[in-house]
C-alpha positions as CSV (number, residue, x, y, z in Angstrom):
1,M,5.6,-34.2,-33.2
2,H,8.5,-32.2,-32.5
3,P,7.8,-29.7,-29.5
4,F,9.1,-26.5,-31.7
5,D,6.9,-28.0,-34.4
6,E,4.0,-27.8,-31.7
7,M,4.8,-24.4,-30.9
8,Y,5.2,-23.3,-34.5
9,E,1.4,-24.3,-35.6
10,S,0.3,-22.2,-32.8
11,L,2.6,-19.1,-34.6
12,A,1.4,-20.0,-37.6
13,N,-1.4,-17.3,-38.0
14,A,-0.2,-14.9,-35.6
15,A,1.9,-12.0,-35.6
16,A,4.5,-12.6,-33.5
17,L,7.8,-13.4,-35.2
18,P,9.6,-16.8,-33.8
19,E,12.9,-16.6,-32.8
20,A,13.8,-20.1,-33.5
21,Y,11.8,-20.3,-37.0
22,A,11.8,-19.1,-40.2
23,A,9.5,-20.6,-42.9
24,A,8.4,-23.4,-41.0
25,A,11.8,-24.7,-40.4
26,V,13.9,-24.7,-37.3
27,R,16.6,-22.0,-38.0
28,S,20.2,-23.3,-38.8
29,H,21.4,-21.6,-35.5
30,Y,18.2,-23.5,-33.1
31,Q,18.6,-26.8,-35.4
32,Q,21.5,-28.5,-32.8
33,Y,19.4,-27.3,-29.8
34,A,16.1,-28.3,-31.3
35,A,17.4,-32.1,-31.9
36,W,18.9,-31.9,-28.2
37,L,15.2,-30.8,-26.6
38,A,12.9,-33.5,-28.9
39,G,15.4,-36.0,-26.7
40,Q,14.4,-35.1,-23.1
41,S,10.8,-36.2,-21.3
42,A,8.8,-33.4,-19.7
43,E,9.6,-35.1,-16.3
44,Q,13.3,-34.2,-16.6
45,M,12.7,-30.6,-17.7
46,R,10.2,-30.2,-14.5
47,D,13.0,-31.8,-12.3
48,R,16.1,-29.5,-13.5
49,R,13.3,-26.9,-13.5
50,E,13.1,-27.5,-9.5
51,E,16.2,-27.9,-9.3
52,A,16.7,-24.0,-10.8
53,E,14.4,-22.9,-8.5
54,V,15.6,-24.3,-5.2
55,I,19.0,-23.2,-6.0
56,F,17.7,-19.7,-7.0
57,R,15.8,-19.5,-3.1
58,R,18.9,-20.8,-1.9
59,V,21.4,-18.1,-3.1
60,G,18.9,-15.3,-2.5
61,I,18.4,-14.7,-6.0
62,T,15.0,-12.5,-5.3
63,F,13.8,-9.3,-6.1
64,A,11.5,-6.9,-4.1
65,V,8.0,-5.5,-5.3
66,Y,7.4,-2.6,-3.2
67,G,3.9,-2.2,-4.2
68,A,3.2,-5.8,-3.0
69,K,3.5,-5.2,0.7
70,D,3.6,-8.1,3.5
71,G,2.0,-8.0,7.1
72,D,5.0,-5.9,8.3
73,G,5.1,-3.4,5.7
74,S,8.6,-4.2,3.6
75,G,8.1,-5.1,0.1
76,T,7.3,-8.6,-0.8
77,E,10.4,-11.2,-1.7
78,R,9.7,-12.8,-5.0
79,L,11.6,-15.5,-7.0
80,I,12.9,-14.3,-10.6
81,P,11.1,-17.0,-13.0
82,F,13.8,-18.6,-15.0
83,D,13.2,-20.4,-18.2
84,L,15.2,-23.3,-19.1
85,I,15.0,-23.1,-22.9
86,P,17.9,-20.5,-24.1
87,R,17.6,-17.6,-26.5
88,I,20.1,-18.0,-29.1
89,I,21.4,-15.7,-31.3
90,P,23.9,-16.0,-34.1
91,A,27.3,-14.4,-34.6
92,D,26.3,-12.0,-38.1
93,E,23.5,-11.2,-36.0
94,W,25.3,-10.2,-32.7
95,D,27.9,-8.3,-35.0
96,H,25.0,-6.4,-36.0
97,L,23.8,-5.0,-32.6
98,E,27.4,-4.6,-30.8
99,R,28.2,-2.2,-33.6
100,G,25.1,-0.6,-33.5
101,L,25.4,-0.5,-29.5
102,V,28.5,0.7,-29.2
103,Q,27.6,3.9,-32.0
104,R,24.2,4.5,-29.6
105,V,26.2,4.8,-26.5
106,T,29.1,6.6,-27.9
107,A,26.9,9.2,-29.4
108,L,24.6,9.2,-25.9
109,N,27.5,9.9,-24.5
110,R,28.8,13.0,-26.5
111,F,25.5,14.5,-25.9
112,L,25.8,14.7,-22.2
113,H,29.0,16.1,-22.6
114,D,27.8,18.8,-24.9
115,V,24.6,19.1,-22.8
116,Y,26.5,20.3,-19.8
117,H,29.4,22.0,-21.8
118,D,28.6,24.2,-25.0
119,Q,25.6,22.5,-25.9
120,E,26.4,22.9,-29.7
121,I,22.9,20.5,-30.3
122,L,20.5,22.6,-28.4
123,R,21.9,25.8,-30.4
124,A,21.7,24.1,-33.5
125,G,18.2,23.3,-33.2
126,V,18.7,19.6,-33.3
127,V,17.2,18.6,-30.1
128,P,14.6,21.4,-28.7
129,K,16.3,23.5,-26.2
130,D,13.6,23.3,-23.7
131,Q,13.6,19.8,-23.7
132,V,16.6,19.5,-22.0
133,L,16.7,22.5,-20.1
134,K,13.2,22.3,-19.0
135,N,13.6,17.9,-18.1
136,T,13.6,17.1,-14.7
137,Q,16.9,15.2,-14.9
138,Y,18.8,17.9,-16.1
139,R,21.0,19.1,-13.3
140,Q,22.6,22.3,-13.1
141,V,24.6,21.7,-10.7
142,M,26.8,19.2,-13.1
143,Q,26.7,22.6,-15.9
144,G,30.7,22.8,-17.0
145,V,31.4,20.0,-14.8
146,D,34.9,17.9,-16.5
147,V,34.3,14.1,-15.9
148,P,37.1,11.3,-16.8
149,N,37.0,10.6,-20.3
150,Q,34.1,12.6,-20.9
151,I,32.0,9.9,-19.9
152,Y,28.9,10.1,-17.8
153,S,27.2,6.8,-18.9
154,H,29.7,4.6,-17.7
155,I,27.2,1.2,-17.5
156,S,24.6,1.6,-19.8
157,G,21.2,-0.9,-20.6
158,V,20.0,-0.8,-23.4
159,D,16.5,-2.5,-24.4
160,I,16.3,-4.5,-27.6
161,V,13.6,-5.8,-29.0
162,R,13.2,-8.0,-32.5
163,A,9.9,-7.4,-34.7
164,G,9.4,-8.0,-37.9
165,R,8.0,-11.2,-40.5
166,V,7.4,-14.8,-39.9
167,D,10.3,-15.8,-42.3
168,G,12.5,-14.9,-39.5
169,Q,13.9,-11.3,-41.4
170,G,12.9,-9.1,-38.1
171,E,14.3,-6.1,-36.9
172,Y,16.3,-5.2,-34.2
173,F,14.9,-2.4,-32.7
174,V,15.8,-0.1,-29.7
175,L,13.0,0.3,-27.0
176,E,14.7,2.1,-24.3
177,D,18.1,3.6,-23.0
178,N,19.0,3.0,-19.6
179,L,22.0,5.3,-18.3
180,R,20.9,6.0,-15.0
181,V,21.2,2.6,-12.7
182,P,20.6,0.2,-15.0
183,S,20.2,-3.2,-13.3
184,G,19.7,-7.0,-14.2
185,V,23.4,-8.0,-14.9
186,S,23.7,-10.0,-12.2
187,Y,20.6,-12.3,-13.5
188,M,23.0,-12.3,-17.1
189,L,25.5,-14.3,-14.9
190,E,23.5,-16.2,-12.8
191,D,21.3,-17.8,-15.3
192,R,24.6,-18.9,-17.2
193,K,25.8,-20.4,-14.4
194,M,22.9,-21.9,-13.9
195,M,22.0,-23.7,-17.6
196,M,26.2,-24.6,-17.4
197,R,24.9,-26.5,-13.8
198,L,21.9,-28.1,-15.1
199,F,23.0,-29.1,-18.9
200,P,26.7,-28.8,-19.0
201,S,26.6,-31.3,-21.8
202,L,25.2,-28.3,-23.9
203,F,28.3,-26.5,-24.1
204,A,30.3,-29.0,-25.1
205,R,28.0,-29.0,-28.0
206,H,27.2,-25.3,-28.9
207,P,30.5,-22.1,-29.2
208,V,28.7,-20.2,-26.8
209,A,29.9,-16.8,-26.2
210,P,31.3,-16.5,-22.8
211,V,29.7,-13.8,-20.7
212,A,31.6,-14.5,-16.9
213,H,34.4,-12.0,-17.7
214,Y,32.2,-9.4,-17.3
215,P,32.9,-8.3,-13.8
216,D,36.2,-8.0,-14.8
217,L,35.4,-5.9,-17.7
218,L,33.3,-3.8,-15.2
219,L,36.0,-3.0,-13.3
220,E,38.1,-2.5,-15.1
221,T,35.7,0.5,-16.8
222,L,35.2,2.0,-13.0
223,R,39.3,2.0,-12.8
224,D,39.8,4.1,-16.2
225,S,37.2,6.5,-14.6
226,S,39.0,7.6,-11.8
227,P,40.6,11.1,-11.8
228,G,43.7,10.3,-10.0
229,T,46.8,8.6,-10.6
230,S,46.9,5.7,-8.5
231,A,47.7,2.5,-10.5
232,N,45.3,0.5,-8.4
233,P,42.2,3.0,-7.5
234,T,40.0,2.3,-4.7
235,V,36.7,1.5,-6.1
236,V,33.1,1.1,-4.2
237,V,29.7,-0.2,-4.4
238,L,26.9,2.4,-3.1
239,T,24.2,0.9,-2.0
240,P,20.7,2.0,-0.9
241,G,20.8,-0.7,1.5
242,M,19.3,-4.2,1.5
243,Y,15.5,-3.2,1.5
244,N,16.7,-2.0,-2.1
245,S,15.0,-4.0,-4.4
246,A,18.3,-4.8,-6.7
247,Y,20.1,-5.7,-3.5
248,F,20.8,-8.7,-4.3
249,E,22.7,-7.6,-7.2
250,H,24.5,-4.6,-5.5
251,A,26.3,-7.5,-3.1
252,F,26.6,-9.7,-6.0
253,L,28.8,-7.0,-8.2
254,A,30.8,-6.1,-5.0
255,Q,31.7,-9.7,-4.5
256,Q,32.5,-10.5,-8.0
257,M,34.5,-7.6,-8.3
258,G,36.4,-7.6,-4.6
259,V,35.4,-4.3,-3.5
260,E,33.5,-3.2,-0.7
261,L,29.9,-2.5,-0.5
262,V,28.8,0.9,1.1
263,E,26.0,2.6,2.1
264,G,25.9,6.5,2.3
265,Q,26.9,6.3,6.1
266,D,30.1,4.5,5.6
267,L,31.4,7.4,3.7
268,F,32.3,11.0,4.6
269,V,33.8,13.8,2.9
270,K,36.7,16.1,4.0
271,D,38.9,18.6,2.2
272,D,36.8,17.8,-0.7
273,F,38.2,14.1,-0.7
274,V,35.6,11.1,0.0
275,Y,36.5,8.7,2.3
276,M,35.4,5.3,3.1
277,R,35.6,4.4,7.4
278,T,37.4,1.0,7.8
279,T,38.6,-0.8,10.9
280,R,41.5,0.4,10.0
281,G,40.8,4.1,9.9
282,P,39.8,6.4,6.7
283,K,40.7,5.2,3.0
284,R,40.6,7.7,0.4
285,V,37.8,6.6,-2.4
286,D,38.2,7.2,-6.0
287,V,35.3,5.6,-7.9
288,I,32.2,5.8,-6.8
289,Y,29.7,2.8,-8.1
290,R,26.3,4.2,-7.4
291,R,22.7,2.5,-6.9
292,V,21.4,5.2,-5.7
293,D,19.5,7.9,-7.5
294,D,20.5,11.7,-8.2
295,D,17.9,12.9,-6.1
296,F,19.2,10.8,-3.1
297,L,23.5,11.4,-3.5
298,D,24.0,14.4,-1.7
299,P,21.4,16.1,1.2
300,E,23.5,19.4,0.7
301,V,23.0,19.4,-2.9
302,F,19.4,17.3,-3.7
303,R,16.8,15.9,-1.5
304,P,17.9,17.2,2.4
305,S,16.5,14.4,4.1
306,S,17.7,11.9,2.3
307,T,20.3,9.4,4.5
308,L,20.9,7.4,1.7
309,G,24.2,9.9,0.2
310,C,27.2,11.4,1.5
311,A,27.1,15.2,2.5
312,G,29.8,17.1,0.3
313,L,30.1,14.0,-1.9
314,M,29.0,16.8,-5.1
315,E,31.6,19.2,-3.7
316,A,34.4,16.2,-4.2
317,Y,32.9,14.9,-7.6
318,R,32.5,19.3,-9.1
319,A,36.3,19.3,-7.7
320,G,37.4,16.6,-9.7
321,H,38.8,14.0,-6.5
322,V,35.8,11.2,-7.0
323,T,34.3,9.9,-9.8
324,I,30.6,9.1,-9.7
325,C,29.6,6.2,-11.8
326,N,26.8,6.8,-14.0
327,G,27.9,10.4,-13.9
328,V,25.2,12.6,-12.0
329,G,22.5,13.8,-14.5
330,T,22.9,11.3,-17.2
331,G,18.8,10.7,-16.9
332,V,18.4,14.0,-19.3
333,A,19.6,11.2,-22.0
334,D,17.2,8.7,-21.4
335,D,14.5,9.8,-20.6
336,K,11.6,9.1,-22.9
337,S,10.7,12.8,-24.4
338,I,14.3,12.7,-25.7
339,Y,14.4,9.1,-27.0
340,P,13.0,10.1,-30.2
341,Y,16.2,12.4,-30.6
342,V,18.8,9.5,-30.0
343,P,19.1,9.1,-34.0
344,K,20.0,12.8,-34.9
345,M,22.5,12.9,-32.1
346,I,24.3,9.8,-34.2
347,E,24.2,11.8,-37.3
348,F,25.0,15.3,-35.2
349,Y,27.7,13.7,-33.1
350,L,29.1,10.7,-35.4
351,G,28.6,11.9,-39.2
352,E,26.8,8.5,-39.6
353,K,23.6,6.8,-39.8
354,P,21.9,5.1,-37.0
355,I,22.4,1.4,-37.4
356,L,19.8,0.1,-35.0
357,S,16.7,2.3,-35.3
358,N,14.4,3.8,-33.0
359,V,10.8,2.4,-32.6
360,P,8.5,4.9,-34.3
361,T,7.1,7.2,-31.3
362,Y,4.5,9.9,-31.0
363,M,5.6,12.9,-28.4
364,C,2.0,14.0,-26.9
365,R,3.6,17.4,-26.1
366,Q,3.1,17.9,-29.5
367,P,-0.7,18.8,-31.4
368,E,-0.7,16.8,-34.6
369,D,0.6,13.7,-32.4
370,L,-1.8,13.9,-29.7
371,Q,-4.2,14.1,-32.0
372,Y,-3.6,10.5,-33.6
373,V,-2.7,9.0,-30.1
374,M,-6.0,10.3,-28.9
375,A,-7.9,8.8,-31.7
376,N,-5.8,5.5,-31.5
377,L,-5.9,4.5,-27.9
378,H,-6.6,1.3,-28.2
379,E,-4.0,0.1,-31.1
380,L,-0.6,2.2,-28.9
381,V,1.1,1.4,-26.4
382,V,1.3,4.7,-24.3
383,K,4.3,5.5,-21.4
384,E,4.7,7.9,-19.4
385,V,7.6,10.1,-20.0
386,H,9.6,9.4,-16.7
387,G,8.0,6.1,-16.2
388,A,9.6,2.6,-15.4
389,G,9.4,-1.4,-14.6
390,G,6.4,-1.7,-17.3
391,Y,4.3,0.9,-14.3
392,G,2.9,4.2,-15.7
393,M,1.8,3.0,-19.6
394,L,-0.9,1.6,-21.1
395,V,-1.0,-1.3,-23.7
396,G,-4.0,-0.3,-25.9
397,P,-5.1,-3.8,-27.3
398,A,-4.8,-5.0,-24.1
399,S,-6.5,-3.1,-22.1
400,T,-10.4,-2.4,-21.2
401,A,-12.5,0.4,-22.5
402,A,-12.5,1.9,-19.2
403,E,-8.7,1.6,-18.7
404,I,-8.2,3.6,-22.4
405,E,-10.7,6.2,-21.4
406,A,-8.7,6.7,-17.4
407,F,-5.6,7.1,-20.2
408,R,-6.8,9.1,-22.0
409,A,-8.0,11.7,-19.4
410,A,-4.3,11.4,-18.0
411,V,-3.0,12.1,-20.7
412,L,-5.3,15.2,-21.7
413,A,-4.3,16.4,-18.4
414,N,-0.4,16.1,-19.1
415,P,0.6,15.4,-22.5
416,S,4.1,16.8,-22.1
417,G,4.2,13.5,-19.8
418,Y,3.3,11.0,-22.6
419,I,4.4,9.5,-25.7
420,A,3.1,6.9,-27.5
421,Q,4.6,3.8,-29.8
422,P,2.9,1.4,-32.1
423,T,2.3,-1.7,-30.3
424,L,5.1,-3.9,-32.3
425,S,5.1,-7.9,-32.6
426,L,7.4,-8.6,-30.7
427,S,9.3,-11.8,-31.0
428,S,9.0,-14.7,-29.9
429,C,11.2,-17.4,-28.1
430,P,10.4,-21.0,-27.3
431,T,9.8,-20.9,-23.2
432,Y,8.9,-23.7,-20.8
433,V,6.2,-23.5,-18.8
434,D,3.6,-25.3,-17.0
435,A,1.9,-26.8,-20.2
436,G,5.1,-27.7,-22.0
437,I,7.3,-25.6,-24.9
438,A,5.2,-22.5,-25.7
439,P,5.7,-19.3,-27.9
440,R,6.4,-16.1,-25.2
441,H,7.4,-12.5,-26.1
442,I,10.9,-11.4,-25.2
443,D,13.3,-8.5,-25.3
444,L,16.7,-8.4,-24.7
445,R,18.6,-5.6,-22.5
446,P,22.7,-5.7,-23.7
447,F,24.9,-4.0,-21.1
448,V,27.6,-1.7,-22.6
449,L,30.6,-0.1,-20.8
450,S,32.4,2.7,-21.1
451,G,35.9,3.3,-20.3
452,K,39.0,3.9,-22.3
453,E,37.0,2.2,-24.5
454,V,33.5,0.7,-25.5
455,Q,33.1,-2.7,-24.7
456,M,30.4,-5.4,-23.7
457,V,30.0,-9.4,-23.0
458,P,28.4,-11.4,-25.9
459,G,24.4,-10.9,-25.1
460,G,23.0,-10.1,-22.7
461,L,19.7,-10.4,-20.1
462,T,16.4,-11.6,-22.3
463,R,13.6,-11.1,-20.5
464,V,10.6,-13.3,-21.2
465,A,6.6,-12.5,-20.6
466,L,5.6,-15.5,-19.3
467,Q,1.6,-14.6,-19.7
468,Q,0.0,-16.1,-22.9
469,G,0.2,-12.9,-24.9
470,S,1.5,-10.0,-22.9
471,L,4.2,-8.0,-24.1
472,V,5.3,-6.6,-20.9
473,V,8.9,-8.5,-19.8
474,N,9.4,-6.7,-16.8
475,S,10.0,-9.0,-13.6
476,S,7.7,-6.5,-11.7
477,Q,5.0,-7.4,-14.2
478,G,5.4,-11.4,-13.5
479,G,8.4,-11.3,-16.7
480,G,11.4,-14.0,-16.0
481,T,14.5,-14.4,-17.5
482,K,16.3,-16.9,-19.9
483,D,20.2,-17.1,-20.6
484,T,21.3,-15.7,-24.4
485,W,23.5,-17.7,-26.4
486,V,25.5,-15.6,-28.4
487,L,26.8,-17.9,-31.1
488,E,30.7,-17.7,-32.1
489,A,31.1,-17.7,-35.4
C-alpha cells in the first residue's frame, strides 16, 4: 500500500482536512510528488532527516525557549524540527491567498494611519473607540506623526489555516495578524535551501515558485521607506542581542541583505538624527529594521531601564529623520481584541468584501459572548488578547477538567483580556515522523512586504504540529516546519 494511502485510511473517519487528498484520491498537485515518494525507502528518508539535523545544528538554526532553563540560567537552545515532506499549494489557491493578503494588509495599514491621525473609523463607530485608545498597544506618542508612504507595518506575517471538508474543498481562514516584529522568514528560506540540497531532482520535476529573492524584496521595501532622498539609504537591523530567541534570524537577514546588524549601544542620536558607531566614525542611519519591541526602543519615552534601544530615537523618528520598520504603535492593529474588526476595516477603507475570512470569534468582554464561552469552554479555543507563541491559551477539547476550571476563573477575573474561537478541524499534511508518514496539523505564515507597493514571495512558513492530534504549531510548543511549495501555473 502507498504510504499516502495508509495515511488517508487513518484520516477517513477524522474531521481533519487532508491537504494531499480529495475524495479518497491523491489531489492532482500532489500526484507527481506522491509517485516519487513511493519509490523512497524508509532508510533513505531517515538518512536525509539525519543529514538535515546535522546541517541545521552546524549552521546554528536554533531558537531559545525562555521557560526552559539550563544550569547557568540561560534559555535552552533547541533545534526547530524540519519535516522532509513539503506542503504543496496549487497556483490557483495561491492566487486567491495572495489577493486576500494584499487586501488585508493594505486595510490594516490604512487603519493604523487613521488611528494615529483623523480616527474616522472610531468616529464612525465601526471599531469601538475604547478598544483602540485604551489598548495597551496604542502609543499616544505616535498621534499625528507622519511616516513615509503612510506605511506602519512594512513586514507583516499573517497566520493562515485551512479548514473544511475531507473532499479537499476547504476554506482558508486568517487566524492571526502579526504586525509588530513577525519572525520565521529565515526558516522559510533555510527550509527551501535544505530541500534543494537533499532532493535536487524534485525541483527539476516540479515547477516550484522561488523564494530565495525574499531578502532582495525586503531590502527594497526598507529602502522604499527611507525618509530622505538618498539613492542609497543606510539600513540597519536592530537586535536585542544574541540571547533573543530569534537572534539567528536577525543575523541571517542582516547578512543576506548586506546591511549592519546593530544593538542599541551601537546607535546614538545627535540633533534629531540617528548615527551608527563605526571604525571610520559616525555614520547616519536612515532606516532601522527593528526586532525590538516598542517598550524597549527608547528609554526616554518608554521603559526607562531599557538598554536595548537608543535614547532620543523617538524624537528623531517623530522629526522624520529616520524610519523605524515596523512602525511604533503597530501592535494596536494586531491585538487579538482588534482582530474581529478587520473585515469591517476592509469594507470601510477599501469598499470591498474581504477575500479571506476571519475565524468566528467571541469577545469575552461582551456579556452575551462571555456567557456562551463559559458554557462551552470544553469545545472552544480561548486565547489571551496579548498572548503569543502558543502561550496563554486553552484548547478545550484537549484540556483536563482542572485546566478548564482554572481558565474559567482567569477569564471571569478579566473578561476583556480574552477571546474565544471554535476548535477548527485544521487541515493536515503528510509528515515524516518516527513511525513513518502520518497526518499532522499545519498552518501557514506568508510574509507580506509593504513599501511603495505590496509584494511577497510565493508561499511562506508552514508550521506543523508534530504531536499527534495537536493543534498547536508554535516552535515553542514542540512544533516543526516544512518547505512550502507554490506550483507555478
